[in-house]
C-alpha positions in Angstrom: 37.1 13.2 -13.0 33.7 14.0 -14.4 30.7 11.8 -15.0 30.4 10.4 -18.6 27.8 10.1 -20.0 25.7 12.6 -18.1 22.6 11.4 -16.3 19.8 10.7 -18.7 16.3 9.1 -18.8 17.9 5.6 -19.1 19.3 6.0 -15.6 17.5 4.7 -12.5 16.7 7.8 -10.5 14.6 8.5 -7.3 13.9 11.5 -5.2 13.2 14.8 -6.9 13.8 14.1 -10.6 14.1 17.9 -11.3 16.5 18.6 -8.4 19.5 20.8 -8.9 21.5 18.4 -6.7 22.3 15.1 -8.6 24.1 12.3 -6.8 25.2 9.3 -8.7 26.4 6.1 -7.1 28.3 3.4 -8.9 27.5 0.3 -6.9 28.1 -3.4 -6.7 25.3 -5.4 -5.0 27.7 -7.8 -3.3 30.3 -5.2 -2.1 30.3 -4.9 1.7 31.2 -1.2 1.4 28.1 -0.6 -0.8 26.1 -2.6 1.8 27.4 -0.3 4.5 26.7 2.8 2.5 23.1 1.7 1.8 21.5 2.8 5.1 23.4 6.1 5.0 22.1 6.8 1.5 18.6 5.8 2.7 19.0 8.4 5.5 20.2 11.0 3.0 17.1 10.4 0.9 14.8 10.4 3.9 16.1 13.8 4.9 16.7 15.4 1.5 14.8 13.3 -1.0 12.7 16.3 -2.1 15.9 18.2 -2.9 18.1 15.4 -4.4 17.9 13.3 -7.5 19.7 10.1 -6.7 20.9 7.8 -9.5 22.2 4.3 -9.2 24.5 2.8 -11.9 25.7 -0.8 -11.9 29.4 -1.5 -11.3 29.6 -5.2 -10.6 33.1 -6.2 -9.7 32.5 -9.7 -11.1 36.0 -11.1 -10.5 35.7 -10.5 -6.7 31.9 -10.9 -6.3 30.3 -13.8 -8.1 26.8 -12.6 -7.4 27.3 -8.9 -8.2 26.4 -9.3 -11.9 23.4 -11.7 -11.4 22.1 -9.2 -8.8 22.5 -6.3 -11.2 20.7 -8.2 -13.9 17.9 -9.1 -11.3 17.5 -5.4 -10.5 17.4 -4.6 -14.2 14.8 -7.3 -14.8 12.7 -6.1 -11.9 13.0 -2.6 -13.5 11.1 -3.9 -16.6 8.2 -4.6 -14.2 8.5 -1.3 -12.5 10.2 -2.6 -9.4 13.8 -1.5 -9.7 14.2 0.3 -6.4 12.3 -2.4 -4.5 14.7 -5.0 -5.8 17.7 -2.7 -5.3 16.7 -2.2 -1.7 15.8 -5.8 -1.0 19.2 -7.0 -2.3 21.1 -4.5 -0.1 18.9 -5.3 2.9 19.6 -9.0 2.6 23.1 -8.8 1.2 24.5 -11.6 3.4 22.0 -14.0 1.8 22.9 -13.1 -1.8 22.9 -15.9 -4.4 20.9 -16.9 -7.5 18.2 -18.8 -5.6 17.7 -15.9 -3.2 17.3 -13.4 -6.1 14.4 -15.6 -7.3 12.9 -15.6 -3.9 13.1 -11.8 -3.9 11.4 -11.7 -7.3 8.6 -13.8 -5.9 8.3 -11.7 -2.8 8.0 -8.5 -5.0 5.2 -10.3 -6.9 7.1 -10.1 -10.2 5.9 -12.1 -13.1 8.4 -14.9 -12.7 8.4 -16.4 -16.2 9.0 -12.9 -17.6 11.6 -12.2 -14.9 13.5 -15.4 -15.8 13.3 -14.6 -19.5 14.5 -11.0 -18.9 17.5 -12.2 -16.8 18.8 -13.9 -20.0 18.2 -10.9 -22.3 21.2 -9.4 -24.1 19.5 -6.0 -23.7 19.8 -6.1 -19.9 23.4 -7.5 -20.1 24.2 -4.6 -22.4 22.7 -2.1 -19.9 24.8 -3.5 -17.1 27.9 -3.4 -19.3 27.1 0.2 -20.4 26.9 1.3 -16.8 30.2 -0.4 -16.0 31.9 1.2 -19.1 30.6 4.6 -18.1 32.1 4.0 -14.7 35.5 3.1 -16.2 35.5 6.3 -18.4 34.4 8.4 -15.4 37.4 7.2 -13.4 35.6 4.7 -11.1 38.0 2.2 -9.7 36.1 0.8 -6.7 32.6 0.7 -5.1 30.8 2.6 -4.0 31.9 5.6 -6.0 29.9 8.8 -5.9 29.5 11.8 -8.2 27.9 15.0 -7.1 26.6 17.1 -10.0 28.8 15.3 -12.4 32.0 15.6 -10.4 33.7 12.6 -8.6 33.2 12.8 -4.9 36.2 11.5 -3.0 34.6 10.3 0.2 32.3 7.9 1.9 28.5 7.9 2.1 28.9 9.4 5.5 31.0 12.2 4.1 28.4 12.7 1.4 25.6 13.0 4.0 27.6 15.5 5.9 28.3 17.6 2.8 24.6 17.6 1.9 23.6 18.5 5.5 26.1 21.4 5.5 25.0 22.7 2.0 21.3 22.0 1.6 19.0 24.0 3.8 
């Protein structure tokens, strides 16, 4: 399966934005497997961040994880204040505490403008962004989280496998 649509400016990316190696993760903020993958992906970016463009797309499995979508919206709202990755990381680093109140605490901790943040959480624009990410996952063949794509192709393996692949191929 290949990634549809391709990575664009509307995606959340970190690392080397002009890198030849592009890794996309479809993630759910409440998914324990995504939580377990998070430190591995951090390690990957620490070692190879200058050679990788890493993209995160929302894939909240709302039926199983009641806080996955609120968390995705919180990260998107934080993004509007330039703090997407800070919120993304803070959620994964405190995944066991995840609930709506806790998301507000994180927003305060990140010194976000809270009235703006609360307003943005309700915005249809952000809901549409999360839905668009989810839809792109469906058409790209994502059926669980985390799911990874390497240079547009579905990667069938764990974050550990991904780290190993990069270590073997990126010098």
